[in-house]
C-alpha positions as CSV (number, residue, x, y, z in Angstrom):
1,X,-4.3,25.0,-9.7
2,X,-1.2,23.8,-10.4
3,X,0.2,20.6,-8.0
4,X,3.5,19.5,-8.2
5,X,4.6,15.5,-6.8
6,X,7.3,14.2,-5.6
7,X,6.7,11.4,-8.5
8,X,10.1,9.3,-7.3
9,X,8.4,6.3,-6.7
10,X,5.4,6.7,-9.3
11,X,8.0,6.4,-11.7
12,X,10.4,3.9,-10.5
13,X,8.4,1.6,-7.7
14,X,6.4,-1.2,-9.0
15,X,4.8,-1.7,-5.6
16,X,4.0,0.1,-2.0
17,X,4.8,3.9,-2.2
18,X,4.6,3.3,-6.2
19,X,1.5,2.1,-6.1
20,X,0.1,4.9,-3.7
21,X,1.7,7.4,-6.0
22,X,0.4,6.4,-9.1
23,X,-2.8,6.1,-7.6
24,X,-3.2,9.6,-6.1
25,X,-1.9,10.9,-9.3
26,X,-4.2,8.8,-11.3
27,X,-7.1,9.3,-9.2
28,X,-6.9,13.4,-9.4
29,X,-6.3,13.9,-12.7
30,X,-9.0,11.9,-13.8
31,X,-11.4,13.4,-11.9
32,X,-10.2,16.8,-12.0
33,X,-9.1,17.1,-15.4
34,X,-9.3,21.5,-15.1
35,X,-5.9,21.0,-12.9
36,X,-2.4,20.5,-13.8
37,X,-0.5,18.0,-12.3
38,X,3.7,18.1,-12.6
39,X,5.1,15.0,-12.1
40,X,9.0,15.9,-10.6
41,X,11.1,12.8,-11.0
42,X,14.8,12.4,-10.2
43,X,15.1,10.0,-12.8
44,X,12.7,8.6,-15.9
45,X,12.6,4.9,-16.2
46,X,10.4,3.3,-18.9
47,X,7.6,1.3,-16.6
48,X,4.3,0.5,-18.4
49,X,2.4,1.5,-14.9
50,X,2.9,5.3,-16.3
51,X,0.6,4.3,-19.2
52,X,-2.2,5.9,-17.8
53,X,-0.7,9.3,-16.6
54,X,1.2,9.5,-19.9
55,X,-2.0,9.8,-21.4
56,X,-3.5,12.3,-19.5
57,X,-3.2,15.8,-21.1
58,X,-3.3,17.6,-17.9
59,X,0.1,15.4,-16.5
60,X,3.5,16.5,-17.1
61,X,6.8,14.9,-16.4
62,X,9.7,17.3,-15.4
63,X,13.4,16.2,-14.9
64,X,16.6,17.4,-13.6
65,X,18.5,19.2,-16.3
66,X,21.7,20.4,-16.3
67,X,24.5,19.0,-13.2
68,X,21.2,18.1,-11.6
69,X,21.2,15.2,-14.1
70,X,24.3,13.5,-11.8
71,X,23.3,15.2,-8.8
72,X,19.7,13.7,-9.3
73,X,19.3,12.6,-5.7
74,X,20.4,15.6,-4.0
75,X,18.0,17.6,-6.6
76,X,15.3,15.7,-5.3
77,X,16.1,16.6,-1.5
78,X,16.7,19.6,-2.0
79,X,17.8,21.8,-5.2
80,X,13.9,20.9,-6.9
81,X,13.1,24.1,-5.5
82,X,14.0,26.9,-8.4
83,X,12.3,24.3,-10.6
84,X,9.3,24.3,-8.7
85,X,8.9,28.2,-8.9
86,X,10.0,27.8,-12.6
87,X,6.8,25.9,-13.3
88,X,4.6,28.0,-10.2
89,X,3.5,25.2,-8.9
90,X,1.2,26.5,-6.0
91,X,1.4,23.1,-3.7
92,X,4.2,20.2,-3.5
93,X,2.8,17.5,-1.9
94,X,5.4,14.3,-1.1
95,X,3.3,11.1,-1.5
96,X,6.2,8.9,0.2
97,X,6.6,10.8,3.4
98,X,9.2,12.9,2.9
99,X,9.2,16.8,1.4
100,X,12.6,18.9,0.2
101,X,14.8,20.7,2.7
102,X,13.8,24.4,2.5
103,X,10.4,24.4,0.6
104,X,9.0,26.2,3.5
105,X,11.0,29.7,2.4
106,X,9.7,29.4,-1.1
107,X,6.3,30.3,-0.6
108,X,5.2,27.1,-1.7
109,X,2.2,25.7,-0.1
110,X,3.1,21.8,1.1
111,X,1.6,18.6,1.9
112,X,3.2,15.6,2.9
113,X,1.4,11.8,2.9
114,X,2.9,9.5,5.8
115,X,2.4,6.1,5.6
116,X,3.3,4.5,8.7
117,X,6.1,5.1,11.4
118,X,7.1,1.4,11.9
119,X,11.0,2.2,12.2
120,X,9.6,3.9,15.5
121,X,7.5,1.4,16.8
122,X,9.4,-1.7,15.9
123,X,13.5,-0.4,16.1
124,X,14.7,-3.5,15.9
125,X,13.6,-3.9,12.3
126,X,16.0,-1.3,10.6
127,X,19.3,-0.6,10.6
128,X,20.4,2.4,13.1
129,X,21.6,4.5,10.4
130,X,18.4,3.9,8.4
131,X,16.1,4.8,11.5
132,X,18.6,7.8,11.9
133,X,17.6,8.9,8.4
134,X,13.6,7.8,8.4
135,X,13.3,10.1,11.9
136,X,15.1,13.0,10.1
137,X,13.2,13.3,7.2
138,X,9.6,12.0,8.3
139,X,10.1,14.7,11.7
140,X,11.3,17.2,8.7
141,X,8.2,16.6,6.7
142,X,6.0,16.7,9.2
143,X,6.9,19.9,11.3
144,X,7.4,22.2,7.6
145,X,4.1,20.8,5.4
146,X,1.1,23.4,5.9
147,X,-0.9,20.2,5.9
148,X,-0.2,16.1,7.0
149,X,-2.3,13.2,5.3
150,X,-2.5,9.7,7.3
151,X,-3.2,7.0,5.4
152,X,-5.0,5.5,8.2
153,X,-6.1,6.8,11.7
154,X,-3.5,4.4,13.1
155,X,-0.9,6.5,11.7
156,X,-2.5,9.6,12.4
157,X,-2.2,8.6,16.1
158,X,1.2,8.0,15.9
159,X,2.0,11.2,14.1
160,X,1.1,13.3,16.8
161,X,2.2,10.9,19.2
162,X,5.8,10.5,18.4
163,X,6.3,14.0,16.4
164,X,4.2,15.6,19.2
165,X,2.2,17.0,16.1
166,X,-1.5,19.0,16.7
167,X,-4.2,16.5,15.4
168,X,-5.7,19.1,13.7
169,X,-2.6,19.1,11.2
170,X,-3.4,15.9,10.5
171,X,-5.8,14.2,7.8
172,X,-6.7,11.1,7.6
173,X,-7.6,10.2,3.6
174,X,-7.7,6.5,3.0
175,X,-5.8,4.9,0.0
176,X,-8.3,2.5,-2.2
177,X,-7.3,0.2,-4.6
178,X,-6.5,-0.4,-8.1
179,X,-9.8,-0.5,-10.6
180,X,-8.3,-4.1,-11.9
181,X,-9.4,-5.6,-8.5
182,X,-13.1,-4.6,-8.8
183,X,-13.7,-6.1,-12.5
184,X,-14.5,-9.9,-12.5
185,X,-12.0,-11.8,-14.3
186,X,-13.0,-13.9,-17.4
187,X,-13.1,-17.5,-16.5
188,X,-11.0,-18.6,-19.3
189,X,-8.2,-16.3,-17.7
190,X,-8.6,-17.6,-14.3
191,X,-8.4,-21.3,-15.8
192,X,-4.8,-20.5,-17.2
193,X,-3.9,-18.9,-13.6
194,X,-4.6,-22.2,-12.0
195,X,-3.5,-24.2,-14.6
196,X,0.4,-22.6,-14.7
197,X,0.9,-22.4,-11.3
198,X,-0.9,-25.6,-10.4
199,X,-3.1,-24.3,-7.9
200,X,-5.5,-26.8,-5.6
201,X,-9.4,-26.1,-5.7
202,X,-9.1,-24.3,-2.3
203,X,-6.8,-22.5,-1.2
204,X,-5.5,-19.6,1.5
205,X,-3.7,-16.3,-0.4
206,X,-1.5,-14.2,1.6
207,X,-0.2,-11.6,-0.2
208,X,2.7,-9.4,0.8
209,X,6.6,-8.8,1.2
210,X,8.0,-12.1,2.8
211,X,9.6,-10.2,5.5
212,X,9.1,-10.9,9.6
213,X,6.8,-8.0,10.2
214,X,4.1,-9.6,7.9
215,X,4.3,-13.0,9.8
216,X,3.8,-15.3,7.1
217,X,4.9,-18.1,9.3
218,X,1.8,-17.7,11.3
219,X,-0.4,-18.8,8.1
220,X,2.2,-22.0,7.8
221,X,1.7,-23.3,11.1
222,X,-1.6,-23.0,11.3
223,X,-1.6,-25.5,8.4
224,X,-1.6,-28.3,11.0
225,X,-5.0,-27.7,12.0
226,X,-6.8,-27.0,8.6
227,X,-7.2,-29.8,6.0
228,X,-4.9,-31.5,4.5
229,X,-6.6,-30.6,1.0
230,X,-6.3,-27.3,1.8
231,X,-3.5,-25.6,0.7
232,X,-1.7,-22.0,1.4
233,X,-0.3,-19.8,-2.0
234,X,1.8,-16.8,-0.8
235,X,3.0,-13.8,-3.3
236,X,5.2,-11.5,-2.7
237,X,8.7,-10.5,-2.5
238,X,11.6,-12.5,-1.3
239,X,13.8,-11.6,1.4
240,X,16.1,-13.4,3.9
241,X,12.8,-14.6,6.5
242,X,11.7,-16.7,3.0
243,X,14.3,-19.0,3.5
244,X,13.2,-19.4,7.4
245,X,9.6,-20.2,6.5
246,X,11.0,-22.7,3.6
247,X,13.2,-24.2,5.8
248,X,9.8,-25.3,8.8
249,X,8.1,-25.9,5.7
250,X,10.3,-29.0,4.9
251,X,11.1,-29.7,8.4
252,X,6.9,-30.3,8.9
253,X,6.0,-32.1,6.2
254,X,4.4,-29.2,4.3
255,X,5.8,-28.5,0.8
256,X,2.6,-30.5,-1.0
257,X,0.8,-27.6,0.9
258,X,3.1,-24.0,1.1
259,X,4.0,-22.8,-2.6
260,X,5.7,-19.1,-2.7
261,X,5.4,-16.9,-5.2
262,X,7.9,-14.4,-5.6
263,X,7.2,-13.0,-9.2
264,X,3.4,-12.9,-10.2
265,X,2.8,-9.9,-12.6
266,X,0.3,-7.5,-11.5
267,X,-1.8,-8.7,-14.5
268,X,-2.3,-12.3,-13.4
269,X,-2.7,-10.9,-9.3
270,X,-6.5,-10.3,-9.4
271,X,-7.2,-14.2,-10.8
272,X,-5.2,-15.2,-7.5
273,X,-8.1,-13.1,-5.1
274,X,-11.1,-13.9,-7.3
275,X,-9.7,-17.8,-7.8
276,X,-8.9,-18.2,-3.7
277,X,-11.1,-19.1,-0.4
278,X,-9.9,-17.0,1.9
279,X,-7.3,-14.5,2.6
280,X,-5.0,-14.3,5.5
281,X,-2.9,-10.9,6.8
282,X,-1.7,-12.0,10.0
283,X,1.0,-8.7,9.8
284,X,2.6,-7.7,13.3
285,X,1.9,-4.3,12.4
286,X,0.9,-2.0,9.3
287,X,0.2,1.6,8.3
288,X,-2.7,0.4,6.2
289,X,-2.8,-2.7,4.8
290,X,-4.1,-2.9,1.1
291,X,-3.5,-6.1,0.3
292,X,-6.7,-6.4,2.4
293,X,-8.7,-3.4,0.4
294,X,-7.7,-5.7,-3.1
295,X,-9.1,-8.9,-1.1
296,X,-12.7,-7.5,-0.6
297,X,-12.7,-5.3,-3.7
298,X,-12.0,-9.0,-5.2
299,X,-15.2,-10.6,-3.0
300,X,-12.7,-12.5,-1.0
301,X,-13.4,-13.2,2.6
302,X,-10.7,-12.0,5.0
303,X,-9.2,-13.0,8.3
304,X,-6.4,-10.1,9.5
305,X,-4.5,-9.4,12.6
306,X,-5.3,-7.3,15.7
307,X,-2.6,-4.5,16.7
308,X,-2.5,-2.0,14.3
309,X,-5.1,-0.3,11.5
310,X,-6.1,-3.4,9.4
311,X,-9.6,-3.2,11.6
312,X,-9.7,0.3,9.6
313,X,-8.7,-1.7,6.3
314,X,-11.2,-4.9,7.3
315,X,-14.1,-3.3,8.5
316,X,-16.8,-5.3,11.2
317,X,-17.4,-8.3,8.9
318,X,-14.1,-9.1,8.7
319,X,-12.3,-11.8,11.1
320,X,-9.0,-10.6,13.6
321,X,-6.6,-12.5,15.2
322,X,-4.0,-12.1,17.2
323,X,-0.9,-12.4,15.4
324,X,0.9,-14.6,17.5
325,X,-2.1,-17.5,18.0
326,X,-1.8,-19.7,15.1
327,X,-4.8,-21.8,16.5
328,X,-6.9,-18.9,16.3
329,X,-6.0,-18.1,12.9
330,X,-6.2,-21.9,12.1
331,X,-9.8,-22.0,13.7
332,X,-11.1,-19.1,11.5
333,X,-9.7,-20.0,8.3
334,X,-11.9,-23.5,9.4
335,X,-15.1,-21.4,10.0
336,X,-15.1,-19.9,7.0
337,X,-14.1,-22.6,4.8
338,X,-16.5,-25.1,6.3
339,X,-19.8,-22.3,6.0
340,X,-20.2,-21.1,3.1
341,X,-23.0,-19.0,4.0
342,X,-20.8,-17.5,6.0
343,X,-18.0,-17.1,3.7
344,X,-20.9,-15.7,1.3
345,X,-21.8,-12.9,3.6
346,X,-18.7,-11.4,4.6
347,X,-17.6,-11.7,0.9
348,X,-20.2,-9.3,-0.2
349,X,-20.4,-7.2,3.1
350,X,-16.5,-6.5,2.2
351,X,-17.6,-5.4,-0.9
352,X,-20.0,-2.6,0.3
353,X,-17.1,-1.6,3.2
354,X,-14.6,-1.3,0.6
355,X,-16.8,1.3,-1.4
356,X,-15.7,4.2,1.5
357,X,-11.6,3.7,-0.4
358,X,-13.5,4.5,-3.7
359,X,-11.4,6.7,-6.0
360,X,-14.3,9.4,-6.2
361,X,-13.8,9.9,-2.5
362,X,-10.3,9.9,-2.7
363,X,-10.0,12.3,-5.0
364,X,-12.7,14.4,-3.6
365,X,-10.8,14.5,-0.2
366,X,-7.7,15.5,-2.0
367,X,-9.6,18.6,-3.2
368,X,-10.4,19.6,-0.5
369,X,-7.1,19.6,1.4
370,X,-5.9,21.1,-1.6
371,X,-8.3,24.5,-1.8
372,X,-7.8,24.7,1.9
373,X,-4.4,24.5,1.9
374,X,-4.1,27.4,-0.4
375,X,-6.5,29.2,2.0
376,X,-4.3,29.5,4.5
């Protein structure tokens, strides 16, 4: 079997869709070495996160040639088709919500992963032109793919509802997290991280882009009802929303209790999870919520928000709050911080729960879907 992947995000993005793309390709190439994986990327980019893929004998990168090197974006969205046929691709998998236009006419089977339809649920968060482009790309991919992979049951329901897609065309395949989050970090390394970033003995951890939808402000506001010795550490990409958070922190005398870090290396991130006391993810809406999986894999109790798919990611032994209620969040944080037995039980049950998101399970599900698609 020869699988072609849209590898733009795998090559160019270090978070989000990039992590998902690399995870899927690494997982399948590792568990099924007899399968050939061809990664079609519009541009080359030096990225150490590709080292594992470059070392795999069954993985090959394909880039545009000739005039298409100057028109690489158009190559990716449409002109890629002759290259797919040239390399005898059996299935093309769009890993980030889209497929090249006209793929169906080539006779090559296709699969697309849809991560979320937040732009339709919360249109006010997106520019009108962006919404129009996303709707065009996502709906086209869903209509024309032979099979759709949703990253959660929540996303599956949205695909069926918003695009009127038959339920049986959509399969849910959960994403796991990088194996580094499953491994204990050496105490010496954790000590270095604690010292480098001056981390308190007890701190609440948040990981995710600092943007309105992710709702970091709720965690900041909750601090007024939590012991002053407890700190909040937020890690994520800066957006303009961070300025609002920082202004609130300054006006409310919280500067010594809130630390926002925008440029943490991937190598350091597992240490933060393993040093923290509790993880909070108060996002208004998610397609799945990989940081929750990272936290549970690290043995960290999780408190997340209701209203989307985070109960799927966190399981029944995590705690959940209304994303508008900072007092409820403070109450749950205090419950975890003040009850070591509860925290330990949540951590242990969480590590058991995330086994369902293992790389082996993901590989088996993908292989099953690919074989099913080829049998159509």
